[in-house]
C-alpha positions as CSV (number, residue, x, y, z in Angstrom):
1,M,-11.8,29.8,43.5
2,S,-14.8,31.7,42.2
3,W,-17.8,30.1,40.6
4,I,-16.8,31.3,37.1
5,T,-13.2,30.1,37.5
6,R,-14.4,26.6,38.6
7,K,-16.9,26.5,35.7
8,S,-14.2,27.5,33.2
9,F,-11.7,25.0,34.7
10,G,-14.4,22.3,34.4
11,L,-15.1,23.2,30.8
12,V,-11.4,23.2,29.8
13,L,-11.0,19.8,31.5
14,A,-14.0,18.3,29.8
15,V,-12.9,19.6,26.4
16,S,-9.4,18.3,26.9
17,L,-10.7,14.8,27.9
18,A,-13.0,14.7,24.9
19,F,-10.1,15.7,22.6
20,A,-7.8,13.1,24.1
21,A,-10.5,10.4,23.7
22,I,-10.9,11.4,20.0
23,L,-7.2,11.2,19.4
24,G,-6.8,8.0,21.4
25,G,-9.7,6.4,19.5
26,S,-8.2,7.3,16.1
27,L,-4.9,5.7,17.0
28,G,-6.6,2.3,17.0
29,I,-7.6,2.9,13.4
30,A,-4.2,4.2,12.3
31,V,-2.3,1.0,13.3
32,A,-4.7,-1.4,11.6
33,K,-5.1,-2.4,7.9
34,H,-6.5,0.4,5.9
35,S,-8.3,1.0,2.6
36,S,-7.6,3.4,-0.2
37,T,-9.3,4.3,-3.4
38,V,-7.0,3.8,-6.3
39,T,-7.3,4.1,-10.1
40,G,-5.6,3.4,-13.3
41,Q,-7.9,5.4,-15.5
42,C,-6.8,8.7,-16.9
43,P,-9.3,11.3,-17.9
44,G,-8.6,12.4,-21.5
45,G,-5.7,9.9,-21.6
46,S,-3.4,12.1,-19.6
47,P,-0.4,10.2,-18.1
48,G,0.3,9.7,-14.5
49,C,-3.1,9.1,-13.1
50,N,-2.3,5.5,-12.2
51,I,0.2,6.7,-9.5
52,N,-1.6,6.6,-6.1
53,F,-0.1,7.6,-2.7
54,V,-1.6,5.0,-0.3
55,G,0.6,5.3,2.7
56,A,1.6,2.5,5.1
57,I,0.5,3.6,8.6
58,G,1.2,0.5,10.6
59,S,2.4,-0.7,13.9
60,G,5.5,-2.3,12.5
61,D,7.3,-3.3,9.3
62,V,5.4,-5.3,6.6
63,S,6.7,-7.3,3.6
64,P,5.7,-5.9,0.2
65,A,4.1,-9.3,-0.7
66,N,1.8,-9.0,2.4
67,F,1.1,-5.3,1.9
68,T,-0.3,-6.0,-1.6
69,K,-1.9,-9.4,-0.8
70,C,-5.5,-8.1,-0.9
71,L,-5.1,-6.3,-4.3
72,P,-6.9,-7.9,-7.2
73,A,-4.5,-10.1,-9.2
74,G,-3.0,-8.4,-12.1
75,S,-4.3,-5.0,-11.2
76,W,-1.1,-3.3,-10.1
77,E,2.4,-2.7,-11.5
78,A,4.7,-1.7,-8.6
79,I,5.0,-0.1,-5.2
80,Y,7.7,2.5,-4.3
81,I,8.9,3.9,-1.0
82,W,11.5,6.6,-0.3
83,D,14.5,5.4,1.7
84,G,15.3,8.5,3.6
85,P,18.6,7.5,5.2
86,N,20.1,6.4,1.8
87,Q,18.2,9.1,-0.2
88,E,16.9,6.7,-2.8
89,W,13.7,5.2,-4.1
90,Q,13.1,1.5,-3.5
91,H,10.8,-0.6,-5.6
92,F,8.8,-3.8,-5.6
93,F,7.3,-5.0,-8.9
94,S,4.2,-7.3,-9.2
95,P,4.8,-11.0,-8.8
96,S,4.9,-11.5,-12.6
97,T,8.3,-9.8,-12.6
98,P,11.5,-12.0,-12.1
99,A,12.5,-12.2,-8.5
100,Y,16.0,-10.8,-9.1
101,V,14.5,-7.4,-10.0
102,N,12.9,-7.1,-6.5
103,S,16.1,-8.1,-4.8
104,P,17.3,-5.5,-2.2
105,S,20.7,-5.5,-4.0
106,A,18.9,-4.2,-7.1
107,G,17.0,-1.5,-5.1
108,G,14.1,-3.7,-4.2
109,I,12.1,-3.4,-1.0
110,S,12.7,-6.2,1.5
111,T,10.3,-4.7,4.1
112,I,8.2,-1.6,4.2
113,P,9.3,0.2,7.4
114,R,6.7,1.5,9.9
115,F,5.1,4.8,8.9
116,S,6.5,4.8,5.4
117,G,4.8,6.6,2.6
118,V,4.0,4.1,-0.2
119,V,3.3,4.9,-3.8
120,L,1.2,2.2,-5.6
121,I,1.2,2.2,-9.4
122,M,-1.9,0.6,-10.9
123,K,-2.0,-0.9,-14.4
124,L,-3.4,1.6,-16.9
125,G,-7.1,1.1,-17.5
126,Q,-7.9,-0.2,-14.0
127,P,-11.2,1.2,-12.8
128,S,-11.3,3.2,-9.6
129,Q,-11.7,0.8,-6.7
130,N,-11.5,0.7,-2.9
131,V,-8.7,-1.7,-1.9
132,T,-7.5,-3.1,1.4
133,L,-3.8,-2.7,2.2
134,L,-2.3,-4.7,5.1
135,D,-0.1,-2.8,7.6
136,A,1.3,-5.9,9.4
137,N,2.4,-9.3,8.4
138,S,-0.1,-10.9,10.8
139,E,-3.1,-9.2,9.2
140,S,-5.5,-10.9,6.8
141,C,-7.7,-9.6,4.0
142,N,-10.9,-10.5,5.7
């Protein structure tokens, strides 16, 4: 192996290890609770700005009540996920809604599956804020 070939091989190896370390390090963040900036204020009064895609990138399933536990009381209306196998939207409305509406038999979410995309609908007029969303039932807001 010539000097240039060894140097190139060493450089490729070093870059590969650095890239693997970056990806490996980011996986620890992806499976923990996460924060998102959400809003309910619409510029110019246009509709739909209170719909926020927040994701649920977790290491396992999480209940809707636990996922939303850290949101300020009264600040959100509902969460939605897409149920791919059944090709339908599922919902979970805020705790002020009667329990039967959130029942799985009525299209309610019993658990948010791992790696689901979650849509959070904030109450209109809520200011932009950074909120914590829990990705596992064992996590806490602190």
